[in-house]
N, C-alpha and C positions, 0 to 999 in steps of 0.2 A: 227658823230661829232668827230673831230680829235684833237681839242685843249685840252691842259691840264691846269688846274688851281690849282696850288699848294697853293694859298692863299684862305682860306675859304671865305673871304669877296668878292674877285673877282669872285669866283665860284657862290656864291649866287646872286650877282649883275647881272651877265651874265644870269643866269637862270631866274631871275625875268623879265628881259627884253625880253628874248625869249618866255617865257611862256605866256606873255600877249596876244600874237597873235596865240596861239595854243590851241587845244582841250586838255582836261585833260589827255587823253590817250597819245597824242603826247608829252605833257609836261613831263609826267611820263617817257616816253622813253628817252627824252633828259636828264633828271636828272640821270637816270641809266647809260647812256653812258658816261656822264661827270664824274660821280663818278668812273666808271671803268678806264677811262683815267687818272684820278687823282691818283688812287691807283697804276696804272702801273708806273706813273712818280715817285711816292714815292719809288718804288723798284729799280729804275734806278739811277746809280751813274754817276758823270761826268767821261768823258773818260780818262782824264790824271791826274796822281798823281806823275809825274816824279820828283824825287829828294825831295819829301816831307816827313814829319814825320807823319806816320799814325799808329804809335805804340799804342798798347792797345786799339784798336778801334774795334767795331763790324760792320762787313759787312754782317751779317747773312741775308740770303734771298734776297740779292741784285742781280741785273742784272749787271754783270761786263764784258759782252761780249766785247772782244778786248780792255778792259781797259789797260792803260799803267802805270805800277808801276816801270818803269826803275829807278834804283838807289834809290828807296824809302825805308823807314824803316817801316815794318809792323810787327815787333817783338811783340809777345804776342797778336796779333790781331786774331779775329775769322772770319772764312769764312764758316759758317755752311749753307749748302743748297744753295750755290751760283750758279748762272748760269753764267759761265765765260769761255766759249770756246774761245781760242785764246788770253787769258789774258797774259800780258807781265810782267814778274818779272825779267827782264834782270838786273843782277848786284844788285838786291834788297837784303835787309836783313830781314829775317822773322823768327828769332829764336823763338821757342816755339809757332809759329802760328798753328792754328787748322783749318783743312778742314774736318769737320765731317758732318753727316746728321743733318738737322733741322727737327725734327720729322721723317717723312718717306721720306723727300726730301733730296736726296744726292747731293753732290757738283759736278758740271760738269766743268772739266778743260781740256777738250780735246784740243790737239794741243797748250797747254800753253807753254810759253817760260821762263824757269828758267836758261837760260845760265849765268854761272858765279855767280849765286845767292848763298846766304848763308842762309840755313834754318835748322840749327842745332836743334835737339829735336822737330822738327815740327811733327804734327800728321795728317795723311791722312787716314781717316776711310771710306771705301766704296766709295772713291772718284774715278771719272772717269778721268784718266790721259792718255788715249790712244793717242799715237802720241806726247806726251809732250816731250820737249827738256830740258835736264838737263846737257848738255855738259859743262864740267869744273865746275859744281856747287859743293857746299859743303853742305852735309846733314848728318852730323855725328849724330848717334843715332836717326835718323828719324824713325817713326813708320808708316808702310804701312799695314793696316789691312783690308783684303777683298777688297783691291783697285784693279783697272784695269789700267795696264800700257802697254797694248799690243802695240808693235812696238814703244815704247818710246825710246828716245836716251839718254843714260847715259854715253856716251863716255867720258872717262877721268875724270869722276866725283868722288867725295870722299863720300862714304857711310859707313864709318867706324862705326862699332857697330850698324848698322841698324837692325831693327826688321821688318821682313815681314812675315805675317801669312795669308794664304788663298788668296794670291794675284794672279791675272791673268797676266802673264808676257810673253805671247807668242810673239816671234819675237823681244824681247827687245834687244837693242844694248848696251852691257856692256863691250865693248872693252876697256882695259886699266883702267877699273873702280876699285877703291880701296874699297874692302869690308872687309878689315882687322879689327882687334879688335873684333873678335868673333861675326861677324854679324850672325843673325838668319834668316833662310829661311824655316820655317816650313810649310809643306803641301802646297807649291805653285806650280803653273803650269808654266813651262818655255819652252814649246815646240818651238823648232827652235830658241832659244835664242843664242846670241853671246857673249861668255866670253873670247875671245882670249886675252891673255896677262893680264887678270884681276888678281888682288890680292884678293884671297879668303882664305887666311891663317886662319885656325881655324874656318871658317864659318860653320854653321850648316844647311845642306841641307836635313836633314832627312825627309823621307816620301814624298819627292817631286816628281814631274813628269818633268824630264828634257830630254825627248826624243828629239833626233836630235839637241841637244845643242852642240855648238862648244866651247870646253875648250882648244883649241890648245895653248900650251906654258903658260897656266895659273898656278898661284901659288896656289896649293890646299893642302899645308902642314898642317897636323893636322885637316883637314876638316872632318866633319861628314856626310857621304853619306848613313848612314844605312837606308835600305829599300827604297832607291831612285831608280826610274826608269831611266836608262841611255840607253835605246834602241835607236840605231842609233846615239848615241852621238860620237863626235870626241874628243878623249882624247890625240891626238898626242902631244908628248913632254911636256905634263902637269906633274907637280911634286906634287904627292899626298903622299909624305913621311909621315909616321906616321898617315895617315888618317884612318878613320873607314869606311870600305867598306863592312861591313857585311850586307847581304840581298840585295845587289845591283842587279838590274835586267838589264841584257844586252842581246843583240842578235847578230846575225851574221853581222849586219850592224854597230855595235859599233866598232870604230877604236881605237886600243890600241898601235899603233906604237910609240915607244919611251916613253910610259907612265911609269913614275917612281912611284913605290909603296913600296919603301924601308921602312921596319918597319911598314907597314900598316896592320891593322887587316882585315883578310879575303881578301887577294889579289884576283883580278879577272882576268880571262882568258877566251878567246872565247872558248866555248864548255866545260868550266871547271865547 
């Protein structure tokens, strides 16, 4: 049974008609299937919210796969436990929006599109954002706690004052991204990440794993890299003046060509 009956009256009427010609067992099966179909329909939202005001709304537990929020306002809305791979927030506004678990169900936003969107102070806890696109987006003071952004694209985005803790960021593209304003990256994994020309002034990378990360020409002034692993990292022409490099772990594959460490605590050298 594939039809969905979102009206209880229609559902009962249909089942009464069907069940008059069925055995009790067959009728019971029909009732169960119809109920499941109706429950699924209740969790699914319409595909398009383009340009609409959806602020302060709860989308908790909804199926928003490939839903289109282009230019929409979802500020203060909640998306707890949503199933939303491929969801589009192109140019949308979502300040203070929350993408958190609903019970034990996490939010799935794989390959989501946040191009040019504004989500200041948004919260992404344990959310799956692998392959998500944040090109040119503004997410000042966003919180990404235990989130997954593997191979996500943050090219040219503004993440000033961002707070990332325990996030998985392998292969993330942060070229030209602005992480100024004392962004915090505690105990995150950035293996193979790309921070070329990024602004990470006064950012806190302490205790992180940034092996094979490319910091070429990045602004790392006053950044905190204490006890961070930079094995195989490329620090070519990066400026870490006044940074804290105490306890940094490097190896023979770490590239320090033109690396500026003026006034840095515990300057690093290959073999030093």
